[in-house]
C-alpha positions in Angstrom: 4.0 56.1 -10.0 4.8 53.9 -7.0 1.1 52.9 -6.8 1.0 51.9 -10.4 4.3 49.9 -10.0 2.9 48.2 -6.9 -0.3 47.3 -8.5 1.5 46.0 -11.5 3.8 43.9 -9.3 0.9 42.6 -7.3 -1.0 41.6 -10.4 2.1 39.8 -11.7 2.5 38.1 -8.4 -1.1 36.9 -8.4 -0.7 35.7 -12.0 2.4 33.7 -10.9 0.6 32.3 -7.9 -2.3 31.2 -10.0 0.0 29.6 -12.5 1.9 27.8 -9.7 -1.4 26.6 -8.3 -2.5 25.2 -11.6 0.9 23.5 -12.0 0.7 22.0 -8.5 -2.9 20.8 -9.1 -1.8 19.2 -12.4 1.2 17.6 -10.8 -0.9 16.2 -7.9 -3.5 14.9 -10.4 -0.7 13.3 -12.5 0.9 11.7 -9.4 -2.5 10.3 -8.3 -3.1 8.9 -11.8 0.4 7.3 -11.8 -0.3 5.8 -8.4 -3.5 4.1 -9.7 -1.9 2.7 -12.8 -1.9 -1.2 -12.7 1.6 -2.6 -12.0 3.3 -5.8 -13.2 1.2 -7.9 -10.8 -2.6 -8.1 -10.5 -3.8 -5.7 -7.8 -5.1 -7.4 -4.7 -8.2 -5.3 -4.0 -10.5 -5.5 -1.0 -13.7 -3.5 -1.1 -16.0 -2.0 -3.7 -14.6 -0.7 -6.9 -16.8 2.4 -6.7 -15.8 3.3 -3.1 -15.2 7.0 -2.7 -11.8 6.4 -1.0 -8.9 4.3 -2.2 -6.3 3.4 0.3 -3.0 1.9 -1.0 -0.6 0.4 1.5 3.0 -0.4 0.6 4.2 -3.0 3.1 7.1 -5.4 3.9 6.2 -8.8 5.3 9.2 -8.6 7.7 8.2 -5.1 9.0 7.1 -5.2 12.6 5.1 -1.9 12.1 3.3 -3.5 9.2 2.4 -6.5 11.3 1.2 -4.2 14.0 -1.1 -2.4 11.6 -2.6 -5.6 10.2 -3.0 -7.3 13.6 -4.2 -4.4 15.7 -5.7 -1.8 13.3 -6.9 -3.8 10.3 -9.9 -5.6 11.9 -11.5 -2.3 13.0 -10.5 -0.6 9.7 -12.0 -3.4 7.6 -15.2 -3.4 9.5 -15.7 0.3 9.6 -14.5 1.3 6.1 -14.1 -1.7 3.7 -17.2 -3.7 4.7 -19.4 -0.6 4.6 -18.3 0.3 1.0 -16.4 3.5 2.0 -12.9 2.3 1.1 -11.3 0.3 -1.6 -8.0 -1.1 -0.2 -5.0 -2.3 -2.1 -1.9 -3.8 -0.5 1.3 -3.6 -2.6 4.6 -5.4 -2.1 7.6 -3.4 -0.8 9.9 -6.0 0.6 13.0 -4.8 2.5 14.9 -8.2 2.4 14.9 -11.6 0.6 12.7 -13.2 3.3 10.0 -10.6 2.9 10.2 -11.1 -0.8 9.8 -14.8 -0.4 6.8 -14.3 1.9 5.1 -12.1 -0.7 5.8 -14.7 -3.4 4.3 -17.5 -1.4 1.2 -15.4 -0.7 0.8 -14.9 -4.5 1.3 -18.6 -5.2 -1.6 -19.4 -2.9 -4.1 -18.0 -5.4 -6.5 -15.1 -5.3 -8.9 -16.4 -2.7 -6.2 -17.5 -0.3 -3.9 -14.5 -0.8 -5.0 -12.3 2.1 -5.5 -15.2 4.5 -1.9 -16.1 3.8 -0.7 -12.6 4.3 -2.6 -12.5 7.6 -1.2 -15.8 8.7 2.3 -14.7 7.9 1.9 -11.5 9.8 0.4 -13.3 12.8 3.4 -15.7 12.9 6.1 -13.2 11.8 8.7 -14.1 14.4 8.5 -17.9 13.5 9.5 -17.5 9.9 11.2 -14.0 9.7 13.7 -14.9 12.5 14.1 -18.6 11.8 17.6 -19.7 11.2 16.4 -21.8 8.3 14.1 -19.7 6.2 12.5 -22.7 4.4 11.8 -24.5 7.6 10.4 -21.4 9.1 7.9 -20.9 6.2 6.9 -24.6 6.3 6.3 -24.5 10.0 3.7 -21.7 9.4 2.3 -22.5 6.0 2.0 -26.3 6.3 -1.4 -25.8 8.0 -2.5 -24.4 4.6 -1.5 -27.6 2.8 1.7 -26.1 1.4 4.3 -28.8 0.7 8.0 -28.4 0.5 7.9 -29.1 -3.3 5.2 -26.3 -3.7 7.3 -23.9 -1.7 10.5 -24.6 -3.7 8.6 -24.3 -7.0 7.1 -20.9 -6.0 10.4 -19.5 -4.8 12.1 -20.6 -8.0 9.7 -18.6 -10.2 12.0 -16.0 -11.6 9.2 -14.2 -13.4 7.2 -13.8 -10.2 10.4 -12.6 -8.3 11.0 -10.0 -11.0 7.4 -8.7 -10.8 7.5 -8.4 -7.0 10.8 -6.4 -7.3 9.2 -4.3 -10.0 6.3 -3.4 -7.8 8.7 -2.3 -5.1 10.8 -0.3 -7.6 7.6 1.5 -8.8 6.8 2.2 -5.2 10.2 3.9 -4.8 9.4 6.0 -7.9 6.3 7.1 -6.2 8.2 8.2 -3.1 8.0 5.2 -0.8 11.1 4.7 1.3 9.7 3.1 4.5 6.9 0.8 5.6 4.1 1.0 6.1 3.4 3.8 3.7 -0.3 4.7 2.9 -1.7 6.7 0.0 -5.3 7.8 0.8 -6.8 9.2 -2.4 -3.3 10.1 -3.5 -2.1 11.7 -0.3 0.9 10.1 1.3 1.1 9.0 5.0 3.9 7.1 6.6 4.0 4.9 9.7 1.2 3.0 11.5 -2.0 5.0 11.4 -4.3 4.4 14.3 -8.0 3.9 13.5 -8.7 7.4 14.9 -6.2 9.0 12.4 -7.6 7.0 9.5 -11.1 8.1 10.5 -10.1 11.7 10.6 -8.7 11.5 7.1 -11.3 9.3 5.5 -14.6 10.5 6.9 -14.4 14.1 5.4 -13.7 12.6 2.0 -16.7 10.3 2.3 -18.9 13.2 3.5 -17.7 15.3 0.5 -18.5 12.5 -1.9 -22.1 12.5 -0.7 -22.7 16.2 -1.5 
């Protein structure tokens, strides 16, 4: 009697575990699908569209940790994974303050081919504009070398539609569980904080190896 009850309970438990596993897998698949859905702004993608690994970073332009990643980890990351076709990289806006929002808007206003060079320039000179007493003068002191004029800056930052879209990207990030920067999603798995190249390699290489089988 006890044995039959035990076996019956065990079978039910395994059925429940299997059902939970299916639900978890379905939820993970749904979350990954939601993550890859296009947002209100065109995605800024670096790397091959058919790369086996997609890395999405949510960043704030005034975030010191984000600047640290892009200045100290990004060059090796790009050379090892993006330039070799292993990773498709997407950077999404998650500004924590109005000045970070303005920086992202200005990068967008520069156009597709000048977008990342502008992001890079702003990260490299973050203290000059992020801590400047006069925000407009701070941006101009950095971006004037790109040919940006004061009238261009004012026109860009007056674009309400662009502002709304940057904010919408951030709001969507919150819905996906982003609450700090930088936050990375590597093939749907979430990682927070600056990831050294060794940690990125440990996560990415097994996925690349699996894709080759």
